[in-house]
C-alpha positions in Angstrom: 122.5 12.5 -208.3 119.1 14.4 -208.1 119.2 18.4 -208.4 118.2 18.7 -204.7 120.7 16.8 -203.5 123.4 18.7 -205.6 121.9 21.7 -204.4 122.1 20.5 -200.9 125.7 19.5 -200.8 126.8 22.6 -202.5 125.2 24.6 -199.8 126.7 22.6 -197.3 130.0 23.0 -198.6 129.5 26.7 -198.7 128.8 26.8 -195.1 131.7 24.9 -194.3 133.8 27.5 -196.4 132.2 30.2 -194.6 133.1 28.8 -191.1 136.4 28.7 -192.2 136.8 32.1 -193.5 135.1 33.3 -190.4 137.9 31.9 -188.2 140.6 32.7 -190.3 139.4 36.2 -189.9 139.2 36.2 -186.5 142.9 35.2 -186.2 144.0 38.0 -188.7 142.1 40.7 -186.4 143.9 39.1 -183.3 147.5 39.2 -185.3 146.8 42.8 -186.8 145.9 44.2 -183.1 148.9 42.1 -181.4 151.3 43.8 -184.1 150.3 47.3 -182.8 150.2 46.2 -179.0 146.9 45.9 -178.7 146.4 42.6 -177.4 144.8 43.2 -173.9 141.5 41.6 -173.2 139.5 44.9 -173.0 140.2 46.1 -176.4 139.7 42.5 -177.7 136.3 42.5 -176.1 135.6 45.7 -177.7 136.2 44.2 -181.2 133.5 41.9 -180.9 131.1 44.7 -181.0 129.7 44.6 -184.5 128.8 40.7 -183.6 126.9 41.5 -180.3 125.3 44.4 -181.9 123.8 42.4 -184.9 123.0 39.4 -182.8 120.8 41.3 -180.2 118.8 43.2 -182.9 116.0 40.9 -182.3 116.1 41.1 -178.4 117.8 37.7 -177.9 120.9 35.7 -178.9 120.2 32.4 -180.6 122.5 29.3 -180.1 123.9 29.6 -183.5 124.9 33.3 -182.8 126.4 32.7 -179.4 128.6 29.9 -180.9 130.0 32.1 -183.5 130.7 35.0 -180.9 132.5 32.5 -178.6 134.7 30.9 -181.3 135.9 34.2 -182.3 136.3 35.0 -178.6 138.4 31.8 -178.4 140.6 32.8 -181.3 141.2 36.0 -179.8 142.3 34.4 -176.3 139.6 35.6 -174.3 138.4 32.3 -173.1 141.9 31.8 -171.0 140.9 34.7 -168.6 138.4 34.1 -165.9 137.5 38.0 -166.0 137.2 38.1 -169.8 135.1 34.9 -169.5 132.6 37.0 -167.1 132.4 40.2 -169.4 131.8 37.9 -172.3 129.1 36.2 -170.4 127.4 39.4 -169.6 127.6 40.7 -173.2 125.7 37.2 -174.4 123.1 37.6 -171.6 122.1 41.4 -171.1 121.4 43.2 -174.2 124.0 46.3 -174.2 122.5 49.6 -173.8 123.0 52.4 -176.9 125.3 54.4 -174.8 127.4 51.1 -173.9 127.5 50.5 -177.7 128.4 54.3 -178.5 131.2 53.9 -176.3 132.7 50.8 -177.7 132.6 52.2 -181.3 134.5 55.2 -179.9 137.0 52.8 -178.6 137.2 51.1 -181.7 137.8 54.2 -183.6 140.2 55.6 -181.3 142.4 52.3 -181.7 142.3 52.1 -185.3 143.1 55.6 -185.8 146.7 54.6 -184.8 146.8 52.1 -187.3 148.5 52.2 -190.8 145.8 53.0 -193.5 145.8 49.5 -194.9 145.5 47.9 -191.7 142.6 49.8 -190.6 140.7 48.8 -193.9 141.7 45.2 -193.4 140.3 45.3 -190.1 137.3 47.1 -190.7 136.5 45.1 -193.7 136.7 41.8 -191.6 134.5 43.1 -188.7 131.9 43.7 -191.5 132.1 40.1 -192.8 132.1 39.1 -189.1 128.8 40.8 -188.5 127.1 39.7 -191.7 128.4 36.1 -190.8 126.4 36.6 -187.5 123.5 38.1 -189.1 122.7 35.2 -191.1 122.9 33.1 -188.2 119.9 34.8 -186.6 117.5 32.2 -185.0 114.3 33.7 -186.7 116.0 33.6 -190.0 117.0 30.1 -190.2 115.4 28.5 -193.5 116.7 24.8 -193.5 119.8 22.9 -193.8 119.6 22.6 -197.6 118.8 26.0 -198.2 121.2 27.7 -195.7 121.0 30.8 -193.8 119.4 34.2 -194.6 119.4 37.7 -192.7 116.0 39.3 -192.2 115.0 43.1 -192.3 116.1 43.8 -188.7 119.5 42.5 -189.3 119.9 44.2 -192.8 119.0 47.4 -190.9 121.7 46.9 -188.5 124.2 45.8 -190.6 123.6 48.9 -192.9 124.3 51.0 -189.5 127.3 49.2 -188.9 128.6 49.5 -192.2 128.3 53.5 -191.7 130.0 53.1 -188.6 132.8 51.1 -189.7 133.2 53.5 -193.1 133.6 56.3 -190.7 136.2 54.5 -188.9 139.8 56.4 -189.5 138.1 58.9 -192.0 139.9 62.1 -192.6 138.3 65.4 -194.0 139.6 65.6 -197.7 142.7 67.7 -197.5 143.9 67.1 -201.2 141.9 68.6 -203.7 143.0 66.0 -206.1 141.3 63.5 -204.6 138.0 65.5 -204.9 137.7 64.9 -208.5 137.0 61.1 -207.6 134.2 61.9 -205.4 131.5 62.2 -208.7 132.9 58.8 -209.8 132.5 57.3 -206.3 128.8 58.7 -206.2 128.1 56.9 -209.3 129.8 53.7 -208.4 128.1 53.4 -205.1 124.5 54.7 -206.2 123.3 51.4 -206.7 125.0 50.0 -203.4 127.7 48.0 -204.5 131.0 48.3 -206.6 131.8 45.9 -209.4 135.1 44.6 -210.1 134.9 47.1 -213.6 134.0 49.9 -211.8 137.0 49.8 -209.4 139.6 49.1 -212.2 138.0 51.9 -213.7 138.3 54.1 -210.9 141.8 53.2 -210.3 142.7 53.7 -213.7 141.1 57.1 -214.0 143.8 58.7 -211.2 146.5 59.5 -213.9 143.8 61.0 -216.2 142.2 63.2 -213.2 145.8 64.3 -212.3 145.6 62.3 -208.9 149.4 61.5 -207.8 149.3 57.5 -207.0 151.0 57.9 -203.8 150.5 55.7 -200.6 148.1 58.1 -199.3 145.8 58.4 -202.1 146.0 54.9 -203.0 145.1 53.9 -199.1 142.1 56.4 -199.3 140.9 55.2 -202.5 141.1 51.7 -201.3 138.8 52.6 -198.0 136.2 54.3 -200.5 136.1 51.4 -202.6 135.7 49.1 -199.6 132.9 51.2 -197.6 130.3 53.2 -199.2 131.4 56.8 -197.8 127.8 57.7 -197.2 125.6 60.5 -198.9 126.5 63.0 -196.3 130.2 62.9 -197.0 129.8 62.5 -201.0 127.5 65.4 -201.0 129.7 67.9 -198.8 132.6 66.7 -201.0 130.8 67.3 -204.1 130.1 70.8 -203.0 133.8 71.4 -202.3 134.8 70.3 -205.5 132.0 72.6 -206.7 133.4 75.5 -205.1 137.0 74.7 -206.3 135.4 74.6 -210.1 134.3 77.8 -209.5 137.5 79.4 -209.0 139.0 78.1 -212.2 139.1 80.2 -215.6 135.9 79.3 -217.6 138.1 77.4 -220.1 139.7 75.0 -217.8 136.5 74.7 -215.8 134.7 73.3 -218.8 137.4 70.9 -219.7 137.5 69.6 -216.0 133.6 69.6 -216.0 133.3 67.5 -219.3 136.3 65.2 -218.4 134.1 64.3 -214.9 130.9 63.7 -216.7 132.6 61.4 -219.2 134.0 59.4 -216.6 131.3 59.2 -214.7 129.0 58.2 -217.7 131.7 55.8 -218.9 131.6 54.5 -215.2 127.9 54.1 -215.3 128.0 52.1 -218.6 130.9 49.3 -217.4 128.8 48.4 -214.2 126.4 46.1 -216.4 123.2 48.2 -215.7 120.2 46.4 -214.4 120.1 42.5 -215.2 116.4 42.6 -214.4 115.8 43.8 -217.7 115.6 41.5 -220.6 118.4 41.3 -223.0 120.9 41.2 -220.5 119.9 44.7 -218.8 120.0 48.4 -219.4 123.5 49.9 -220.0 123.0 52.0 -217.0 120.9 51.2 -214.0 118.1 53.8 -212.9 120.3 54.8 -209.6 123.3 55.6 -211.8 121.2 57.6 -214.1 119.8 59.4 -211.3 123.3 60.2 -209.8 124.9 61.3 -213.2 122.1 63.8 -213.6 122.7 65.0 -210.0 126.6 65.2 -210.7 125.7 67.2 -214.0 123.4 69.8 -212.5 126.1 70.5 -209.9 128.9 70.8 -212.3 126.7 72.9 -214.5 125.9 75.2 -211.6 129.7 75.7 -210.8 130.2 76.6 -214.4 127.1 79.3 -214.3 128.5 80.6 -211.1 132.2 80.8 -212.0 130.7 83.0 -215.3 129.1 85.2 -213.1 132.2 85.6 -210.8 134.3 86.4 -213.9 131.7 88.8 -215.8 130.5 86.1 -218.1 126.8 85.6 -218.9 125.8 88.9 -217.7 123.5 91.1 -219.9 125.3 93.9 -221.7 124.5 97.5 -220.1 
């Protein structure tokens, strides 16, 4: 069997596996919603939003995208109800307005706000996977059976927005100062747009070292941050709050925590494997992570200087 045939069969098998996983995910979403009493057609239609939004990004819904959404709707039980079929037909034939989409996202958030954190993370993760699957089916992006599908620039931009929306679902402001110590690690880990298994493991291992209690609430929050990028605004605001907390510490304790955080950040950047585009297996730390570590060091050093000024350190003698 020649290499072209092998690649083709491999791609075909992967496509079949993706389709099977896609339908399994739809069933799981419906089951999780039903457990919490949200099995009405209006809610189930709303949870098609990420797929609808990404499918319309190029101004039309192609046959493959339509079929994927309809198969999900079928798993949700929506094709058994005349009123749901009518609403679904409108979604597939008339592009929703920005106002409609924003309303649907608010509905999604209000529903998931009452869910256990683990279920919220699971559903959000599945909804992102569903949107990614539909994005790869865009008719303008099909590149042939032997090579599968690829999402284009418009789809990728829309997915980025959907990812941000889902990362905001169920998010609460940080109230536990202990968790703030994890923010620098998250900033480094997400610097290159993804989190590796080694980075994930190191962040969990750092809970004890940084004094973060591994209770259900903290673990659920960490899982959420590792599944969806918290976003630059959230990270920067949290880093500022961390800095303010460090400023109130005694200089010795502040210095200890600062060097501990910088050490963890550097170690985290190293375990990610660097940039594989470089010869010899890649640089130890990729450019994005180097920049992130420098930003964190600058902020923490600023906290140290500010704290010393507040306590009378670093001033010239009269």
